[in-house]
Backbone as a chain_set.jsonl record, in Angstrom:
{"seq": "XXXXXXXXXXXXXXXXXXXXXXXXXXXXXXXXXXXXXXXXXXXXXXXXXXXXXXXXXXXXXXXXXXXXXXXXXXXXXXXXXXXXXXXXXXXXXXXXXXXXXXXXXXXXXXXXXXXXXXXXXXXXXXXXXXXXXXXX", "coords": {"N": [[-77.533, 66.71, 108.395], [-78.066, 70.775, 107.803], [-80.652, 72.565, 108.445], [-82.331, 74.298, 106.475], [-84.322, 76.087, 105.639], [-85.49, 76.337, 108.121], [-82.707, 77.826, 109.945], [-82.974, 80.499, 107.354], [-85.255, 80.989, 108.989], [-84.05, 82.364, 111.448], [-82.735, 84.079, 110.786], [-84.087, 85.743, 109.541], [-85.715, 86.596, 111.292], [-84.264, 87.999, 113.183], [-83.08, 89.926, 111.447], [-85.66, 91.667, 111.747], [-85.481, 91.877, 114.471], [-82.73, 93.366, 114.348], [-83.754, 95.522, 112.713], [-85.935, 96.735, 114.024], [-84.485, 97.517, 115.788], [-82.727, 99.286, 114.956], [-84.499, 101.14, 114.105], [-86.445, 101.882, 116.004], [-85.002, 101.667, 118.382], [-84.452, 104.367, 121.183], [-81.83, 104.804, 121.831], [-80.419, 107.325, 123.457], [-82.167, 107.188, 125.383], [-81.98, 106.001, 126.8], [-81.366, 105.719, 129.694], [-82.772, 106.742, 131.146], [-85.257, 105.559, 130.265], [-87.101, 103.51, 131.502], [-88.832, 102.211, 130.096], [-87.761, 102.018, 127.66], [-85.232, 101.402, 128.199], [-85.721, 98.362, 128.864], [-86.9, 97.613, 126.388], [-84.777, 98.119, 124.219], [-82.563, 95.98, 125.955], [-83.895, 93.539, 125.185], [-85.24, 93.288, 123.199], [-82.006, 93.357, 121.316], [-81.144, 90.393, 123.725], [-82.977, 88.867, 122.552], [-82.292, 88.715, 119.842], [-79.554, 88.05, 119.71], [-80.13, 84.928, 121.089], [-81.058, 84.182, 119.173], [-78.573, 83.485, 117.484], [-77.503, 81.831, 118.194], [-78.921, 79.628, 118.8], [-78.764, 79.226, 116.061], [-76.04, 79.349, 115.337], [-75.998, 76.778, 117.413], [-77.307, 75.03, 115.797], [-76.265, 74.381, 113.484], [-73.261, 73.684, 113.805], [-74.277, 71.306, 115.073], [-75.716, 69.833, 113.217], [-73.67, 69.919, 111.313], [-72.105, 68.4, 113.183], [-69.833, 69.525, 114.173], [-68.46, 69.313, 116.285], [-68.41, 69.295, 119.966], [-69.175, 71.509, 121.603], [-68.577, 73.103, 124.827], [-69.794, 76.118, 125.961], [-72.141, 78.129, 124.914], [-70.453, 79.891, 123.581], [-68.357, 78.526, 122.504], [-69.114, 77.456, 120.044], [-68.724, 79.47, 118.522], [-65.657, 79.796, 118.248], [-66.151, 76.879, 116.858], [-67.63, 76.583, 114.465], [-66.09, 78.39, 113.127], [-63.166, 76.749, 112.9], [-64.824, 74.479, 111.193], [-64.734, 76.122, 109.156], [-66.68, 77.516, 108.283], [-67.315, 80.116, 109.538], [-65.779, 83.35, 109.384], [-62.471, 84.118, 110.897], [-61.934, 86.407, 112.17], [-65.378, 86.633, 112.753], [-65.309, 85.684, 115.204], [-64.345, 86.31, 117.921], [-66.071, 89.213, 118.356], [-68.556, 87.646, 117.957], [-68.408, 85.72, 119.952], [-68.157, 87.289, 122.569], [-70.968, 88.258, 122.366], [-71.761, 86.995, 123.027], [-71.757, 85.963, 125.396], [-72.424, 88.376, 126.352], [-75.418, 87.897, 125.968], [-75.643, 86.327, 128.007], [-75.216, 87.825, 130.124], [-77.256, 89.807, 130.087], [-79.541, 88.058, 130.532], [-79.118, 86.73, 132.839], [-78.025, 88.567, 134.851], [-79.512, 90.682, 134.733], [-80.18, 92.86, 136.101], [-78.166, 94.448, 136.918], [-77.345, 95.295, 134.604], [-75.455, 98.171, 132.615], [-76.62, 100.584, 131.433], [-75.31, 102.05, 130.103], [-73.455, 100.483, 128.93], [-75.63, 98.908, 127.821], [-76.419, 100.356, 125.342], [-73.723, 100.67, 124.102], [-73.372, 98.565, 122.404], [-75.417, 98.309, 120.962], [-74.799, 100.726, 119.598], [-72.212, 99.997, 118.34], [-71.804, 97.316, 118.505], [-74.291, 96.355, 116.303], [-73.576, 95.389, 114.348], [-72.131, 93.181, 114.321], [-73.781, 91.437, 114.594], [-75.31, 91.857, 112.209], [-73.226, 91.02, 110.496], [-72.344, 88.213, 110.862], [-74.947, 86.944, 109.878], [-74.936, 87.474, 107.526], [-72.888, 86.04, 106.848], [-73.834, 83.679, 107.42], [-76.151, 83.634, 105.459], [-75.186, 83.851, 102.649], [-73.826, 80.704, 103.327], [-75.843, 78.93, 102.589], [-76.271, 79.601, 99.804]], "CA": [[-77.571, 68.436, 107.231], [-79.077, 71.229, 107.921], [-82.201, 72.208, 108.14], [-82.118, 75.987, 105.725], [-85.798, 76.548, 105.793], [-85.117, 77.101, 109.846], [-82.092, 78.663, 109.718], [-83.735, 81.269, 106.812], [-86.333, 81.992, 109.387], [-83.937, 82.662, 112.81], [-82.21, 85.061, 110.277], [-85.491, 87.011, 109.291], [-85.861, 86.877, 112.731], [-82.641, 88.224, 113.572], [-82.417, 90.864, 110.935], [-86.173, 91.859, 112.482], [-84.965, 92.585, 115.652], [-81.87, 94.606, 114.012], [-84.224, 97.183, 112.298], [-87.049, 97.045, 115.614], [-82.962, 98.546, 116.924], [-82.274, 101.116, 114.609], [-86.122, 102.558, 114.127], [-87.911, 102.163, 116.719], [-84.892, 101.776, 119.705], [-84.114, 105.707, 121.353], [-80.512, 104.718, 122.747], [-79.767, 107.967, 123.64], [-83.252, 107.568, 126.656], [-81.831, 104.229, 127.932], [-80.861, 105.871, 130.993], [-83.944, 107.576, 131.873], [-86.971, 105.929, 130.648], [-87.387, 102.153, 131.918], [-89.278, 100.896, 128.891], [-86.657, 102.218, 126.38], [-84.004, 100.051, 128.412], [-86.421, 97.078, 128.524], [-87.255, 97.196, 124.809], [-83.388, 97.317, 123.375], [-82.234, 94.635, 126.797], [-84.957, 92.572, 125.714], [-84.703, 93.062, 121.227], [-80.883, 92.771, 121.998], [-81.235, 89.29, 123.544], [-83.377, 87.872, 121.528], [-81.512, 88.398, 118.275], [-78.513, 86.986, 120.136], [-80.09, 84.315, 121.435], [-81.633, 83.527, 117.479], [-77.381, 83.984, 116.612], [-77.088, 80.478, 119.429], [-79.831, 78.944, 118.386], [-78.269, 79.357, 114.628], [-74.828, 78.057, 115.798], [-75.684, 75.204, 117.553], [-77.887, 73.862, 115.134], [-74.817, 73.881, 112.399], [-72.389, 72.51, 114.478], [-74.848, 69.402, 115.995], [-76.149, 69.354, 112.198], [-72.715, 69.469, 110.835], [-70.644, 67.278, 113.168], [-68.802, 70.102, 113.966], [-67.395, 69.448, 117.937], [-69.152, 68.957, 121.213], [-68.87, 72.805, 121.942], [-69.185, 73.258, 126.545], [-70.118, 76.497, 126.285], [-72.135, 78.789, 123.455], [-69.618, 81.114, 123.139], [-67.464, 78.14, 121.619], [-70.074, 77.563, 119.383], [-68.142, 80.415, 116.849], [-64.87, 78.81, 117.087], [-66.501, 75.412, 116.155], [-67.601, 77.074, 113.218], [-64.907, 78.738, 112.664], [-62.818, 75.905, 112.852], [-64.88, 73.85, 110.617], [-64.719, 76.647, 107.924], [-67.74, 78.005, 108.077], [-67.449, 81.479, 109.986], [-64.471, 84.012, 109.488], [-61.906, 84.026, 112.459], [-62.27, 87.667, 112.584], [-65.873, 87.429, 113.639], [-65.365, 84.423, 116.743], [-64.202, 87.351, 118.919], [-67.155, 89.404, 118.416], [-70.072, 86.785, 118.292], [-67.783, 84.83, 121.581], [-68.673, 88.493, 122.977], [-72.247, 88.991, 121.677], [-72.686, 85.3, 123.733], [-71.329, 86.78, 127.236], [-73.517, 89.507, 126.676], [-76.441, 87.606, 126.556], [-75.806, 85.61, 129.494], [-75.488, 89.221, 131.081], [-78.78, 89.786, 130.012], [-80.306, 87.119, 130.543], [-79.184, 86.272, 134.089], [-77.588, 89.719, 136.001], [-80.456, 91.929, 134.397], [-80.684, 94.204, 136.915], [-76.804, 94.587, 136.639], [-77.237, 95.607, 133.312], [-75.037, 99.105, 132.777], [-77.435, 101.079, 130.527], [-73.892, 102.561, 128.977], [-72.652, 99.402, 128.199], [-76.442, 98.171, 126.623], [-76.077, 101.66, 124.513], [-72.863, 100.857, 123.181], [-73.551, 97.458, 122.266], [-76.853, 98.792, 120.25], [-74.161, 101.673, 118.683], [-70.998, 99.647, 117.908], [-71.301, 96.471, 117.407], [-75.19, 95.851, 116.564], [-72.646, 95.373, 113.661], [-71.293, 92.024, 114.403], [-74.93, 90.402, 114.327], [-75.57, 91.869, 110.77], [-72.107, 90.206, 110.035], [-72.714, 86.925, 111.266], [-76.199, 87.249, 109.045], [-75.005, 87.465, 106.034], [-72.111, 85.071, 106.501], [-75.185, 82.69, 107.294], [-76.972, 83.364, 104.193], [-73.977, 82.746, 102.35], [-73.37, 79.142, 103.576], [-77.07, 78.826, 102.572], [-77.228, 79.789, 98.355]], "C": [[-78.707, 69.527, 107.757], [-79.879, 72.146, 107.533], [-82.11, 74.262, 108.024], [-83.055, 76.658, 106.09], [-85.559, 77.194, 107.371], [-84.304, 77.998, 110.17], [-82.442, 80.201, 108.571], [-84.657, 81.941, 107.795], [-85.829, 82.404, 110.904], [-83.305, 83.937, 111.825], [-82.878, 86.134, 109.435], [-85.605, 87.295, 110.163], [-85.199, 88.263, 113.535], [-82.534, 89.802, 113.401], [-83.857, 91.744, 111.274], [-85.93, 93.024, 113.034], [-84.006, 93.881, 115.075], [-82.389, 95.952, 113.9], [-85.023, 97.483, 113.267], [-85.523, 98.113, 116.141], [-83.17, 99.845, 116.211], [-83.49, 101.864, 114.07], [-86.247, 102.577, 114.971], [-86.825, 102.582, 118.48], [-84.512, 103.298, 119.461], [-82.737, 105.682, 122.578], [-80.538, 106.366, 123.401], [-80.961, 108.377, 125.888], [-82.595, 105.941, 127.11], [-81.991, 104.239, 129.029], [-81.411, 106.063, 132.237], [-85.462, 106.727, 131.465], [-86.666, 104.029, 130.47], [-88.041, 101.023, 130.52], [-88.884, 101.105, 127.678], [-85.51, 100.864, 126.76], [-84.656, 98.822, 127.88], [-86.377, 96.607, 127.53], [-85.939, 96.93, 124.059], [-83.176, 96.01, 124.394], [-83.376, 93.424, 125.727], [-84.951, 92.163, 123.898], [-82.974, 92.328, 121.355], [-81.049, 90.821, 122.024], [-81.731, 88.229, 123.176], [-82.971, 87.485, 120.066], [-80.266, 87.631, 118.773], [-78.198, 85.681, 120.433], [-80.338, 83.602, 120.202], [-79.958, 83.422, 116.872], [-77.337, 82.435, 117.304], [-77.66, 79.821, 118.788], [-78.803, 78.516, 116.529], [-76.984, 78.461, 114.548], [-74.906, 76.926, 115.939], [-76.372, 74.82, 116.083], [-76.795, 73.365, 113.287], [-74.161, 73.098, 113.341], [-72.806, 71.504, 114.824], [-74.802, 68.902, 114.146], [-74.722, 69.074, 111.114], [-71.12, 68.629, 111.01], [-69.487, 67.975, 113.323], [-67.124, 69.865, 115.564], [-68.79, 69.447, 118.393], [-69.1, 70.442, 121.673], [-69.896, 72.484, 123.876], [-69.934, 74.244, 126.779], [-71.133, 77.007, 125.395], [-70.978, 80.038, 122.897], [-68.314, 79.821, 122.084], [-67.346, 77.429, 120.698], [-69.296, 78.472, 117.677], [-66.758, 79.853, 116.792], [-65.329, 77.527, 116.452], [-66.535, 75.793, 114.677], [-67.129, 77.387, 112.23], [-64.066, 77.783, 111.69], [-63.046, 74.834, 111.132], [-65.425, 74.602, 109.25], [-65.758, 77.502, 107.461], [-68.13, 79.82, 108.706], [-65.916, 82.186, 110.159], [-63.536, 84.08, 110.865], [-62.128, 85.613, 112.938], [-63.823, 88.249, 113.277], [-66.26, 86.57, 114.815], [-65.034, 85.722, 117.761], [-65.974, 88.124, 119.384], [-68.681, 88.972, 118.447], [-69.581, 86.052, 119.899], [-68.684, 85.838, 122.853], [-69.657, 88.526, 122.82], [-72.854, 87.797, 123.25], [-72.574, 85.885, 125.36], [-72.076, 87.699, 127.25], [-74.821, 89.09, 127.096], [-77.132, 86.639, 127.827], [-76.475, 86.948, 130.193], [-76.918, 89.416, 131.191], [-79.692, 88.714, 130.366], [-80.498, 86.584, 132.505], [-78.491, 87.525, 135.387], [-78.119, 90.506, 135.018], [-80.698, 93.002, 134.935], [-79.301, 94.95, 137.487], [-76.29, 95.763, 135.437], [-76.086, 97.612, 133.209], [-75.51, 99.579, 131.534], [-75.895, 101.522, 129.79], [-73.415, 101.667, 128.334], [-73.895, 98.748, 126.81], [-76.518, 99.73, 125.225], [-74.544, 101.233, 123.901], [-72.579, 100.251, 121.824], [-75.006, 97.898, 121.033], [-75.81, 99.694, 119.372], [-73.304, 101.143, 117.863], [-71.317, 98.546, 117.651], [-72.63, 95.246, 116.962], [-74.716, 94.662, 114.722], [-72.39, 94.075, 113.755], [-72.316, 91.024, 113.951], [-75.068, 90.383, 113.084], [-74.286, 90.83, 109.711], [-72.331, 88.652, 109.814], [-74.189, 86.416, 110.47], [-76.056, 86.992, 108.307], [-73.405, 86.165, 105.319], [-72.947, 83.332, 106.143], [-75.824, 81.994, 106.101], [-75.933, 82.891, 102.957], [-73.648, 81.308, 102.078], [-75.281, 78.735, 103.01], [-78.013, 78.693, 100.753], [-76.511, 78.533, 98.451]], "O": [[-79.876, 69.268, 108.044], [-79.882, 72.564, 106.375], [-81.941, 75.131, 108.879], [-82.932, 77.686, 106.756], [-85.478, 78.396, 107.625], [-84.755, 79.028, 110.67], [-82.046, 81.207, 109.159], [-84.93, 83.136, 107.688], [-86.699, 82.754, 111.702], [-83.522, 85.009, 112.389], [-82.381, 87.088, 108.838], [-85.66, 88.52, 110.271], [-85.664, 89.167, 114.227], [-82.216, 90.667, 114.217], [-83.528, 92.922, 111.139], [-85.977, 94.221, 112.75], [-84.309, 95.065, 115.228], [-82.032, 97.008, 114.423], [-84.949, 98.675, 113.567], [-85.59, 99.194, 116.725], [-83.566, 100.952, 116.574], [-83.451, 103.024, 113.662], [-86.218, 103.77, 115.273], [-87.246, 103.273, 119.407], [-84.284, 103.755, 118.341], [-82.634, 106.234, 123.673], [-81.035, 106.062, 124.486], [-80.762, 109.092, 126.87], [-83.102, 105.032, 127.766], [-82.532, 103.329, 129.657], [-81.139, 105.879, 133.424], [-86.533, 106.986, 132.014], [-86.14, 103.47, 129.508], [-87.874, 99.858, 130.157], [-89.406, 100.587, 126.691], [-85.113, 99.895, 126.111], [-84.363, 98.284, 126.813], [-85.976, 95.459, 127.341], [-85.777, 95.906, 123.396], [-83.526, 94.934, 123.908], [-83.184, 92.244, 126.021], [-84.719, 91.047, 123.433], [-82.745, 91.123, 121.457], [-81.079, 90.076, 121.045], [-81.343, 87.066, 123.282], [-83.175, 86.481, 119.383], [-79.987, 86.572, 118.21], [-77.109, 85.114, 120.344], [-79.89, 82.461, 120.091], [-79.956, 83.259, 115.652], [-76.951, 81.707, 116.39], [-76.994, 79.198, 117.962], [-78.353, 77.412, 116.222], [-76.816, 77.369, 114.004], [-74.38, 76.043, 115.26], [-75.639, 74.221, 115.296], [-76.772, 72.452, 112.463], [-74.499, 71.95, 113.631], [-72.014, 70.577, 114.991], [-74.129, 67.956, 113.738], [-74.727, 68.179, 110.268], [-70.111, 68.345, 110.365], [-68.386, 67.585, 112.934], [-65.92, 70.056, 115.739], [-69.856, 69.532, 117.783], [-68.763, 70.229, 122.837], [-71.005, 72.029, 124.155], [-70.838, 74.032, 127.588], [-71.261, 76.058, 124.621], [-70.952, 80.795, 121.927], [-67.59, 80.228, 121.175], [-66.344, 76.842, 120.291], [-69.328, 78.235, 116.469], [-66.369, 79.418, 115.708], [-64.75, 77.187, 115.42], [-65.707, 75.436, 113.839], [-67.307, 77.108, 111.045], [-64.047, 77.767, 110.459], [-62.196, 74.526, 110.297], [-66.212, 74.103, 108.445], [-65.721, 78.124, 106.399], [-69.058, 80.52, 108.301], [-65.041, 81.715, 110.886], [-64.155, 84.086, 111.929], [-62.487, 85.871, 114.087], [-63.995, 89.298, 113.898], [-67.357, 86.682, 115.363], [-66.008, 85.92, 118.487], [-66.757, 87.786, 120.272], [-69.67, 89.615, 118.799], [-70.38, 85.919, 120.826], [-69.489, 85.445, 123.698], [-69.809, 89.502, 123.555], [-73.798, 87.815, 124.04], [-73.458, 86.108, 126.188], [-72.533, 87.961, 128.363], [-75.405, 89.516, 128.092], [-78.231, 86.366, 128.308], [-77.611, 87.152, 130.621], [-77.616, 89.224, 132.187], [-80.879, 89.038, 130.364], [-81.485, 86.251, 133.16], [-78.514, 87.307, 136.598], [-77.301, 91.11, 134.325], [-81.295, 93.966, 134.456], [-79.328, 95.849, 138.328], [-75.402, 96.613, 135.368], [-76.335, 98.207, 134.258], [-74.977, 99.139, 130.515], [-75.668, 100.991, 128.702], [-72.935, 101.859, 127.217], [-73.656, 98.36, 125.666], [-76.779, 99.389, 124.072], [-74.412, 101.834, 122.835], [-72.059, 100.669, 120.789], [-75.047, 97.037, 120.154], [-75.931, 99.4, 118.183], [-73.327, 101.525, 116.693], [-71.244, 98.333, 116.441], [-72.532, 94.021, 117.047], [-75.285, 93.692, 114.221], [-72.519, 93.728, 112.581], [-72.078, 90.062, 113.22], [-75.027, 89.298, 112.504], [-74.435, 90.209, 108.659], [-72.461, 88.072, 108.736], [-74.395, 85.211, 110.622], [-76.827, 86.157, 107.834], [-73.061, 85.728, 104.22], [-72.828, 82.424, 105.321], [-76.017, 80.829, 105.754], [-75.925, 81.77, 102.45], [-73.307, 80.805, 101.007], [-75.592, 77.742, 103.669], [-79.107, 78.273, 100.376], [-76.605, 77.698, 97.552]]}, "num_chains": 1, "name": "protein.A"}
C-alpha cells in the first residue's frame, strides 16, 4: 500500500521547487550568471528526483512491474491506469533530463535548461496534480 503521507510530502516539495523557479529564477541570466545557472539546475534536479521517487514508490507498492530504468516507471504507472498516457513521454523526458543534470552537468546547454524551465515545468505540475488525485 502506498504511503500517502510520504507521497504528499514529496508533492509539497515539488511544489516548493516549482514556486522557487517561478519566483526566484531569472532564466534570462542563465547564460551569464553561474549562480543563476546552478540554482536552476539544482532546483530542477531535485524536483525531478522527487517525481521519480514518487513514481518508484507507487510502482513498487502497487506491484506494477519491475522497471529497468527510471523512465520506465512512467510507462508502468500509465499501464496501471494511474497516469494519463499523454504524460508518459513528457515524464520520461524529464527523467532523462535529470540524468543529464546529474551525470553530464558540465555539458548542460544553458538554452536547453532555459527551455525546460520556460516550456516544460508544467509537465511536473501535471504529474503532481494526477498523483494528488490518486490520494483523494
